[in-house]
C-alpha positions as CSV (number, residue, x, y, z in Angstrom):
1,X,158.7,181.8,74.0
2,X,155.9,181.3,76.5
3,X,157.5,183.6,79.0
4,X,157.9,186.5,76.5
5,X,154.1,186.7,75.8
6,X,153.0,189.1,78.6
7,X,156.0,191.4,77.9
8,X,155.2,191.5,74.2
9,X,151.5,192.4,74.8
10,X,152.6,195.2,77.2
11,X,155.1,196.5,74.8
12,X,152.6,196.5,72.0
13,X,150.1,198.5,74.1
14,X,152.8,201.0,75.0
15,X,154.0,201.4,71.3
16,X,150.4,201.8,70.2
17,X,149.8,204.5,72.8
18,X,152.9,206.6,71.6
19,X,152.5,209.6,69.4
20,X,154.0,209.4,66.8
21,X,153.6,205.7,66.4
22,X,156.5,203.6,64.9
23,X,154.5,201.2,62.6
24,X,157.5,199.0,61.9
25,X,158.1,198.2,65.5
26,X,154.3,197.6,66.0
27,X,154.3,195.2,63.1
28,X,157.3,193.4,64.4
29,X,155.8,193.0,67.9
30,X,152.5,191.8,66.4
31,X,154.4,189.2,64.4
32,X,156.3,188.0,67.5
33,X,152.9,187.7,69.4
34,X,151.4,185.8,66.5
35,X,154.4,183.3,66.6
36,X,154.0,182.8,70.3
37,X,150.2,182.3,70.0
38,X,150.7,179.9,67.2
39,X,153.4,177.9,69.1
40,X,152.0,178.1,72.6
41,X,148.3,178.9,72.0
42,X,147.0,175.7,73.6
43,X,149.1,176.2,76.8
44,X,148.0,179.9,77.0
45,X,144.3,179.0,76.6
46,X,144.5,176.1,79.0
47,X,146.3,178.2,81.7
48,X,143.9,181.1,81.3
49,X,140.9,178.8,81.7
50,X,142.2,176.8,84.6
51,X,143.5,179.9,86.6
52,X,140.3,181.7,86.1
53,X,138.6,178.8,88.0
54,X,141.5,178.7,90.6
55,X,142.6,175.3,89.3
56,X,145.8,173.9,87.8
57,X,147.0,170.6,86.3
58,X,150.2,168.9,87.0
59,X,151.3,169.5,83.4
60,X,150.8,173.2,83.6
61,X,152.1,173.8,87.2
62,X,155.4,175.1,85.8
63,X,153.7,178.0,84.1
64,X,152.6,179.5,87.4
65,X,156.2,180.1,88.5
66,X,158.6,182.8,87.2
67,X,161.9,181.6,85.9
68,X,164.5,180.7,88.5
69,X,162.0,180.5,91.3
70,X,163.0,178.3,94.1
71,X,160.2,176.0,95.1
72,X,160.5,173.4,98.0
73,X,158.5,171.5,100.5
74,X,159.4,170.8,104.1
75,X,157.9,167.7,105.6
76,X,157.6,168.3,109.4
77,X,157.3,164.6,110.4
78,X,160.6,163.6,108.8
79,X,162.3,167.0,109.1
80,X,163.3,167.0,105.4
């Protein structure tokens, strides 16, 4: 659900800008956003606060990467 939040917000903005507006879709998107904020609100707030200060915690490091992103580290001394 966390990963869907930015897309839901963008879709809500796009739907609200349309003319004529589809109020049913807008209501559904707002409900989905509310559920994500209710379930992942602390994570969203913590991530926003930390990234605005160019910081991150170990527990929230996963949130910086997109899904299926390959992350690795090469240690030059041991060639691994």
